[in-house]
DOVOVEX-24304 format. One record per residue: residue in one letter; z, y, x of N, C-alpha, C in turn. Coordinates in steps of 0.05 Angstrom, whole numbers, plus 5000, padded with zeros to 4 digits. Each point is the difference from the previous one (the first is absolute). Last residue first. Layout:
AZYXZYXZYX ...
//
This chain:
A090040226824497750035007498850195018 M508249534986498949885016495850064997 A508050394953500449965026498749905017 K499349974899500250335017499049985030 A503049164954497150015003498450315012 K509749814992499049835014496050185015 A505550194920499950255015500249865027 A497749444924498550365003500249985021 A505749354987498049945014498750264992 L506650054978500749935024498350115008 A500049994904500650225020500850055034 A499649274933497450095007499450325015 L507749354991499749975012496950005010 T505350454945502450225026497549755008 D498549704917499350405008501150005021 G502049204964497249975006499250245003 N509149815041497849864982499550084996 V509550135065497249924990498649844980 G506050915013499749665010498049934995 V502950985007500449904968500549615007 S497350605062502949995007500649874980 L489850325013503249735006501949875000 T496950794977498049854988502449685004 A501750725048501750074978498249844981 F495049995080503449944999501849974976 L491550495013499849634995503149955006 A499050925003499149824963500549845012 V501150275090502350074968498949944979 L493849935066502549835006501650074976 D492150514998500249754989502349765007 E500450885037501149944971498649704986 A498950195084503250084995500149984974 P491049535042502550194999501450104993 L494249065035500650194979502250304999 V499249265062497750125003500150184981 A506249345033499150175021497450094997 S504549634935501850275011498150005019 V496549344956500250164979501750235014 V499849205052496750185004500350194981 E508249534992499850085038496950215001 L503149504917500950264998499750065027 D496649094993497950364990501650294992 A503949235044497950055011499050184990 A507449614961499950225014497250115021 R502149334909497650255008501350235021 E506549294983497549864994497450185006 T507750324984500949945023496649895012 W504450494913496849935014499849965029 A508950044950497649784985497650165003 G506849785077500150214978497949834982 G504649765081500249924982500750164970 E496050275083501149715005501349984984 D492750884987503449905024501449764990 G492950594957499949765008501049855024 L501450834963500649864973498849785015 A501250695063502049884998499749724964 K493850585026499349825023501549784985 L499750894974497549804978499949735025 E506150695019500649904973498249844989 K497150485092503249754999500549924975 R493150634983500249665019502049845014 A500550774972498549914976499949705005 K503850715050501549914983499049724983 K494350535067501349845008503449804990 L494350674958498049795002502449775012 A503550804998498649894978499049835000 S501150525076503249784992499549864979 R491950485025500949715009502250044999 L498450734954498349874986500149675026 R505550765023500449784966498949864988 E496850445077502949865010501049804970 K492650614999498849695004502249905014 E502850854966498549774973498449865012 K503650585068501649914974500249794983 K493850405044500849865022502849844998 E495350774953498449714996500749705013 D505150895000499849854976499349634998 A497950705076503349824997500749824974 K492250605017500049745020502149894994 A499450774951499049754993498749785006 N503750725039502949834975498449754993 A496050455069502249945016501949804966 S492850624977500449795011500649845009 A503450764971499949854979497349805002 Q503250695073500849754993501849824970 Q491650495044501049865015502149844989 A498150734955498149734983499849715031 A505050835000500249934973498449795007 A500150525075501749865001500149794968 A493250564997499549805033501949834996 E501850784940497749704991500149895028 R504550685023501349864986499149864985 K494950425060501449845017502249864970 A493250664978499149725010501949765010 E503650784975499449914985498549774999 S502250605068501649884993499649854972 E493350495034500749845011503049835002 A497650744952498449824981500449745031 H505350745007500549904982497649704991 E498850595065503049815005499949874985 K493650544990498649815016502349825002 E501750754954498149914989499149735009 R505250745049502049814989498749754977 R494750565053501149855020501749794986 A495950644959498049764997500549815032 A505750794976499249914970497949765006 E501450655067502349804997500049844978 A492950505010500849815026501749754999 A498950844946498149744988499949805021 E505950775027501149844976498349764987 K496350505078502649845002500249934971 A494350544994498449845012503149705000 E502450964973498649724989498349934992 R505250535068501349834982499449844973 M493250595053501149745014501749864990 A497150754953497849725009501249915007 R504550625001501049834979497449874987 E500850555080502749804999499649944975 K492850515009499049795025503649774990 D500250794946498149814994499249765020 D505450655027501249904977498149824997 K496550575060502549895016500949774964 V495550734975497649715028501049845000 R505350734966498449804978498349825007 Q503750585066502049814995498749844968 K494050725052500849765010501949744994 A498050774942498249774996500349845032 A506050664989500549854976498049854999 L499950535080502449884988499149814989 K493550684991499749705018502149955009 E502550684952496949794987500449845005 E504550605045501249864979499849824977 K495750505063500949855020501049804980 E495550764958498649805009502349725022 A504350804970500149764979497549835005 K502150545069503249914992498149794978 V494750695030500849775018501449734991 R500250884945496949804998499749835016 P507550545020500549824967497249864993 D502850425096498050024981500749854968 H504950045080502350174983496749954978 D498149725096502649764993500850114967 Y493950505036497249745003504549774992 A500351015027499050024971498649654997 L504650045076501250124989499049994969 Q495149865066501249814998502549974982 V495250855032497349704984502049754994 F504150645062499950144964499149814985 A499849705100502750024971501050094975 S492350235053499949644996503549954983 I498150915041498250004968501049625003 R503950315073500650074972499349914979 S495249695076503549894988500850124984 I493150545038499749764986502249814990 E502150725042499049984981499049934987 E503249795083501950044986499350164965 K493449895067500649815000502749924991 K495950845023499749844981499349754997 I504850455058501150234991497549724964 R499649745096502549924978499850174971 A492150205054500749744994502749814981 T499250905048499149954970498749794990 Y503450145085502749984983500050094969 N493349635077502049824989502350154978 K491950575033500149824988501949654984 N502050835068499350064955499549704994 H501149905094502950074979499149974970 R492349915064501349774992502450014981 Q494850815028499749844985500849794988 M503550565071500750074979498349834979 W498249785093502449864988501250164963 R491850315042500049674992502449784987 R500050945042498150084968501149714988 E501950125092501750064981499349944967 E493649895072502249804993502149964992 R493450725021499249704984502049844976 D502850965031499049755016498949814977 E506050764973499550205024498349715009 A502850134888499749805038498550205020 E501050314918502050145005499649825037 K493849814909500150115016501950215018 L502749274947497849885023498750275005 Q509249964954497250014997498750025027 H509149514949499050055039497050094980 E506149544941502650255013497950205025 C497249604904499049975033502850185004 L496949944915503349985003499449965025 L492350104963501050234998503449974994 G493549174992499550155023501950324999 F499249104937502050255005500050265034 D493349464911501350065021502650195012 R496049294914501450245008499149945033 W494849474931499350235013501450305028 S502048864957500550224996499050235017 S499848914934499750155041499350254990 F503049074951499550294994500050185047 G503049084945497750095016498550255005 F506649754935500749785012498150065025 W497050404926503050255010501349765025 F492449594953500050285005501450175020 N501649284938498749875033499150205015 Y504450234912502249825028498750005022 F494250124928500450295000502349925034 K496449344960498150185017501650265010 Q504149404927499749845026499150135029 V500250444904502349975016499649935022 Q493149804946499650215013501950165028 A500449174942497850025028499650254999 M504849944931502049775024498150125024 P499050674921499749795004500449965025 T504550654951497750045016499849715002 D506150464944498049864983498049845028 A508150565013500849734993498049874989 D497050765070501950004975500749714990 G495350535113500649904962502250014978 L496450225087503049805008498749894967 Q492050335056502850034990501749944994 P490649985080501349964972502850004999 V492150545058503749785004499849994968 P490550095046502450134984501949825001 T497550175084500450004975497149894977 Q506249905105497649984981500550124971 N505150275082497950045006497949934977 S508950394972499849714996496550175023 F506250514973500949975033498049684991 K502450474925498550135019500249915029 A505549654932497049844988497950265025 Q510250054989499549875025497049974999 R503250344910500750215029498149885023 A500749444925498350285000500250115031 F506149304977497249895017498750205003 A508350374954500049805039496949895013 P501650294901498550225015500649915034 G501849314942497250084992499650145014 F508749635002498150005013497849985007 V507050194924500850175034497949895028 R497849904901500450234998501750105040 Y498249124961497450115007500350365008 F507949354987498949965024496350135004 R504750204905502150175031499149815028 D497749634906498450265018500950055019 P505949674936498049725009498350075011 E509450364968498850125021497149815002 D508549704974498850204974498550115009 K502149315067499349964961499050134990 N500250195103502250034980496949924974 P501349855124498950004982502150064961 R499450215100502349904983498849954982 F497550205113498150064976503649814968 T497050465112501649894988500050004957 T495950475073500249865022502449684986 P491050894988502649884982500649775026 L495350885035498849704989503349944990 F496250935019501549864996498749844994 D495550825019499449705033502249864978 N496250944966501949784994499349805014 F497350835048498649854973502549814996 N496350705076501850124994499349744972 D494249735081500450324992503149874975 I496149445077502550094994500250204983 S491049675009503549685008502350074999 D491450674995500649884976503649844994 Y496650445078501750034994500449974974 Q493449445054504050005014500850164981 R491350134974502549584991502750045020 R494750745018499649984965501249735000 T497149975076501550205005500750134980 E492749435007502249915021503350184993 T490950284958501749865000502049845003 N497951055006499149865011500849634989 G500950874964496850024997499849645017 L508050494986500149894987496449824997 L505550505071501349724993498149954971 E496150765025500849855026500549614990 W502150764941495449775000500049925028 A509450534993498949684973497849895000 I500950765071501849805005498849704974 S496950874982497749865021501749705012 L506150594939495949884984499249875018 L505850555046502149614992497449914980 K498350785034499849925022501649664985 F498150674947498450005009499049795021 E508250554982499749694974497849905007 A502350735057501349644996499449754987 D495350895002500449805035500849834981 E501250624949498650054986499249695022 E507750495020499649914975499149754994 E498350785061501349835011501049634984 E496050864960497249885017501449645020 G506350674948497749914986498149755017 G505450725045501649684986497749894982 E496150745038500549795010502049654996 K499850874942496549855001500649775030 E507950504979499149914979496849725002 E501950735057501349805006501349834977 G494550764996498749785029501649744994 E502650654932497649884993499149875024 D505750495016501849894988498349894993 D497550685043500649705017501849824982 D495850694965498549885014500949825013 D504650714947499349684980498049855018 D504650685051500749764992499249864986 E495850825015500149735023500949775002 S497150414913501450195022499549785014 R493250104933502449804993501250145028 K492250194916501450175025502649765001 K494849514932501050265001499250145031 E492749284967503250005008501750294997 P490549424951501750125018502650234993 K495448894999500650194976500750265026 K493549265036502550064985500150214992 P494449024998499550425003503350074983 T496248975052501150144981500050234999 A497949565073497850064976500550124974 A505749895062498350135023497650084968 D507049144998500750304998497650305007 M496749155009501050014976501350254994 A498349695081497850055001500850134962 A506949745055499550154999498550184984 K501949134987501950144985498850295007 K495849345051498949934982501750204969 D504049895087496150155009499050024961 P508549535015499850195002497750255011 H502849164932497849945018501250315014 K501049634921502450015002499450115039 T493749774926502950274991501750115019 L492949265013498850324998500950224981 V504449065027499350095024498650294988 L501949404941501450205006499950205016 K494249364968500650194985501750255012 R497549185054499350154995499950274976 Y505949264998500450185029497050164999 A500649454929502750135014499950235011 K493749285000500050404983501350014991 R501849305058497150175014500250214982 I504249404963503150105019497850185014 E496849444937500750134985502350195024 D493649205037498550304978502050154991 A504149235038499950255015498150324986 S506149514932498649825011498650285026 A510449874947497350205001498349775023 R509149704972496549894986497650245000 W508350075041499349855013497449854988 R504350974972499549835014498749855008 R500750534922499249845005499549765028 E505350904967499649834974498549615018 E499550905048503049724999500449794980 L492450695037500749714989502649775006 E496350915041500549984965498849814994 L501450155089497849974990499750104978 L507850025022499850145033495950034983 G506349404980499750194978499450305007 Y499549245047498849874970500250274996 P505049905073496950045005499149914971 D509550435027499149824985496150014999 A508150415067498050074978499249784988 G506150045074501850044969498050074986 G497150195088502150224994501949774972 L492149655042499450254989502250104986 G496749325078500650305002498850184969 L502649045035499450024971498950295012 K506549635038498049825017497850164982 E508750194968499150215025497549935018 E504749444931497550324983500150085020 V502549355031498449834983499050284988 E508549995027497149905033497550044986 K507050034944499850335018497549975016 T499549194919502450165024498850215008 W498349224923499650185008502150145015 Y499149064975498850085020499850295007 Q502449654909502449975027499550005026 S497350624908498249775018502649945023 K501550574898499050045042499049795017 K500350284892501749755011498450055021 Y495250504941502450084993502649915022 T489649994982502650065015501850015011 H492549474939501950344985500749825036 V491949544942502150085035500650094986 T497149394931499250255002502150095034 A494449004989503350164987499550295007 A491249374973502550065026502150134991 G492149634943502149945007501750045023 D492350564976499849745015502049685003 D501250864938497249855004500249805009 D510250245005497350204997497349824985 M511049794977498349915027497450254987 E510750014994498550144993497949805016 Q508150065022499849684997497650104987 E504150755039496749755021499649774986 K506450614957497750144997497249815008 D510049945015498749844975497150074989 L505050275079499349825011498249864965 A502650825014498249965016499349794992 T508150184967498150054979496949925029 Q507649785039498949804969498350094991 Q503450615070498749725011498649774976 Q505250874983497450015005498549745016 Q508749944984498350064967497650025009 D505549905078500049744982498450054985 L502250805036497649855015500249704994 E507150594962496850074999498749885012 E508149675019499349914971497250194997 Q503050225084499449754996499349954965 E503650795022497650004999499049585010 K508950164967498250104977497050055005 Q506849675065499749894972497550074985 D502550585075498649715006499249844986 M507150704977496250124996498849805012 L508449664996500050074981496150164987 R504749855090499949734987498650134963 Q503450695052496549935007499249714992 I508650334974498150145000497549945000 S507249685052499449964969498850004971 P502450385096496949774996500749884976 V498951065027502449844998498349724993 K496250735058499849864962502849805014 Q498751015071500049614992500549834971 V498550905080500349914980499349824989 V503050655082499149704993499749994975 L504250785039496449925009499349715001 C507850844961499749725003495949975017 E508750774953497849925010499449775019 K504750204903500450015033498449995002 K505850224904497049905019500350055028 G507350174928499549685007497350085028 T501350594921502149975017499449815022 S494349924925499750315019502950115023 K497448974971501650194979498950175033 A494849245006503250004987499350394995 P491549445003501649894979503050085008 S492250505051501249785001500449954979 G493250555012501049884983500949735013 Y497750505081499650144975499949804975 V502750015116499549834982499850174972 R500750345106501549974976498349864982 A501449905110497850044972501149994970 P505350165117498249904971497450064995 S504550065093497350134986500049844979 T508449935043497250305015499049994983 P504049254999501550164975498950315007 D495348984996501650225036499950334975 A499649144951499049845028502450325020 P502449964896497850175021500849865035 P503949554900500550205018497349925018 M497949854900501049795021500750315021 L498049734891500350205023500749915025 R494149604914502650035019500150095015 L493949954906500350035030503249995004 C492549544917502750105018500750085027 E492049914915500549905028502950085008 A496549694897499650145019500750055030 V495749374924503150025019499250265020 A494849534891500550135018502549965032 M497849254926501550175008498350145025 
//
């Protein structure tokens, strides 16, 4: 809303020389003579706030326009925002009285994009109409209309107006010449373009918004485009969009991480070499100016580097690429771990199989050894049994030939038979001979003896 100024009446500093203030909000009966008029602080704050809001609105409108790209891919330049390097000292050093040199050459829209040929043609064109001699010749060649008779007062007024107009024309042409000297020289033009008024803002923080996937490109794209004009290398790659190939994205950041700027801050130097009184002072000024501009250039490069790093850290394409590489690395790691795990499991299975086979072999060997031992034991037992049986059979058979027995007379034959025949034969023979002496038993003894003697 519009805020009208409110005046506060202050007592006069010197009652003997008051100054009357008209338009006072006080009643007519309460009007006083005063010397100082002061704005009410609260009203002043409202007025300042309103002015700031209007300025912010103008800046936002210009910023929206600046995001539209022209044919060569650079952001349109608007001078709504004052350069951070523009000072009263610079303005005085230029000698233009605050005038815009591009505006004087009618190139305010082209500005830094104007070629040297455009500047030269614009200057020559304006010289034909602005130069005092050219203008006087044009006025002389223009046919004059018959004039009415004038009085002496009219002649005096006309002379004063003519003299004032000539002075104004001379001042205008002088500014035009200064603008040409500034912009017609490559070095001084670069110095001026380096601090010319334009939106030099670079984001220092960024917060992504899921609801605005293209916010990154809207914030950083125009900022990169504005800084591209200072590049020594051309063409300058663009930020692109979400569909830009990753190879171009990497090329873009490689370019900006190694950004080389032609920006020259020579107009900010404190010392003017032409003011040096001798060679030594001139050299001292040169060293001081060089160190001063180098420090400013270093700070500017650091500012741009921080801005590029911020963009790189928040670029969704770079993030996606990093996530993909991380996922691929994780997949390789998982595959490696899985292969190692499978190899370990296979080795463990082989070890267990080997241990099982060895255990089985040991068990079988132990079983075979036990069986062999058992067989030997059984064999030993059998031999022992047979020996015992043979011993018993021999003893029983020999007992038949003991004195007083039925076979005493044939004791020698029994001795021979029992010494040679096996236990089975001896047992059978004992059973046969136990019946007594008869023909059959004698025949059996004779047969056994014959077998033993054979």
